[in-house]
C-alpha positions in Angstrom: -295.3 97.3 -175.3 -294.7 96.3 -178.9 -290.9 96.4 -179.7 -288.3 95.8 -177.1 -284.6 96.2 -177.8 -281.8 94.7 -175.6 -278.1 94.0 -175.8 -276.6 97.4 -175.7 -273.7 98.3 -173.4 -270.3 99.8 -173.0 -267.5 98.1 -175.0 -264.0 98.9 -176.1 -263.1 99.6 -179.8 -262.8 96.4 -181.7 -265.2 94.4 -179.5 -268.7 93.1 -180.5 -272.3 93.4 -179.3 -275.4 91.7 -180.5 -278.6 93.7 -180.3 -282.0 92.0 -180.2 -285.4 93.5 -180.8 -288.4 91.4 -179.8 -291.9 92.1 -181.0 -294.9 91.7 -178.7 -298.5 92.0 -179.6 -297.9 93.0 -183.2 -297.4 91.0 -186.3 -293.7 90.4 -187.2 -293.0 87.8 -189.8 -294.8 89.6 -192.6 -292.9 92.8 -192.4 -289.6 94.4 -193.2 -287.7 95.4 -190.1 -285.1 98.2 -189.6 -282.4 99.3 -187.2 -281.7 102.9 -186.8 -279.3 104.8 -184.5 -279.0 108.3 -183.2 -275.9 109.8 -181.8 -275.9 112.8 -179.5 -276.5 116.0 -181.5 -277.1 114.1 -184.8 -280.1 113.0 -186.7 -281.4 109.5 -186.6 -279.9 107.4 -189.4 -280.9 104.1 -190.9 -278.4 101.4 -190.2 -279.9 98.2 -191.5 -283.0 96.7 -193.1 -284.1 93.1 -193.5 -286.8 91.7 -195.7 -289.7 89.5 -194.4 -287.8 86.2 -194.9 -284.3 87.6 -194.3 -283.1 87.0 -197.8 -282.6 90.6 -198.6 -280.7 93.1 -196.4 -279.4 96.6 -196.6 -276.5 98.0 -194.5 -275.3 101.6 -194.1 -272.0 101.9 -196.0 -270.0 102.7 -192.8 -271.1 99.4 -191.2 -270.7 97.1 -194.1 -268.3 94.3 -193.3 -268.8 94.8 -189.6 -272.6 94.6 -188.9 -275.0 91.8 -189.8 -278.8 92.0 -189.6 -280.8 88.8 -189.2 -284.1 87.7 -187.9 -285.9 84.7 -186.3 -289.5 84.8 -187.3 -290.3 81.9 -185.0 -289.2 84.1 -182.1 -290.5 87.4 -183.5 -287.0 88.8 -183.1 -284.6 90.8 -185.2 -280.9 91.0 -184.4 -278.0 93.3 -185.2 -274.6 91.7 -184.8 -272.1 94.4 -184.5 -268.4 93.5 -184.8 -265.2 95.5 -184.7 -267.1 98.4 -183.1 -265.7 101.9 -183.4 -266.2 105.0 -181.3 -268.3 106.5 -184.1 -270.8 103.7 -183.6 -271.8 105.1 -180.2 -275.5 105.9 -180.3 -278.9 104.8 -179.1 -280.0 102.0 -181.4 -283.7 101.6 -182.2 -285.6 99.0 -184.1 -288.6 99.8 -186.2 -291.4 98.0 -188.1 -291.9 100.5 -190.9 -295.5 99.6 -191.6 -297.5 101.0 -188.7 -294.4 103.0 -187.6 -293.7 101.0 -184.5 -290.6 101.8 -182.6 -288.8 100.4 -179.6 -287.5 102.4 -176.7 -283.9 102.2 -177.8 -280.8 100.6 -176.4 -277.5 102.5 -175.7 -274.3 101.4 -177.3 -271.2 103.1 -176.2 -267.8 102.4 -177.7 -264.9 103.9 -175.7 -261.5 103.0 -174.5 
C-alpha cells in the first residue's frame, strides 16, 4: 500500500468535505502531489496540484474559490478541502504522486440533496 485516500462521503449541496491522502512506504516530501477525480462516464480530470513545499498550487477553474489543496510533509499527507460542494463535484477522487505514477485507490464523493 502506497497512497491511501480517505474522507469521502455523501453530502448535500453547499456542504464541505476534507479529503486526505496518506503516503506509506514511498517518499513524499520531495514530490509534487495531485488530486484527480473521475465522474461516471467521464474521463479522469486533474483537480489540484501542490508543490513540494506547498507554496505553489494549481486548481481546476471550476473549483477555484471552493477547494483548497494543502500538505503536511511531517505526516506524509496531502489534503483537499472542498467547500460549497455542488452535485457536479460528484466523483471518485484520487491522489497521485506524479513521479513514479503512484495512485491511491480512490474515495467516493457524492453531492446530492
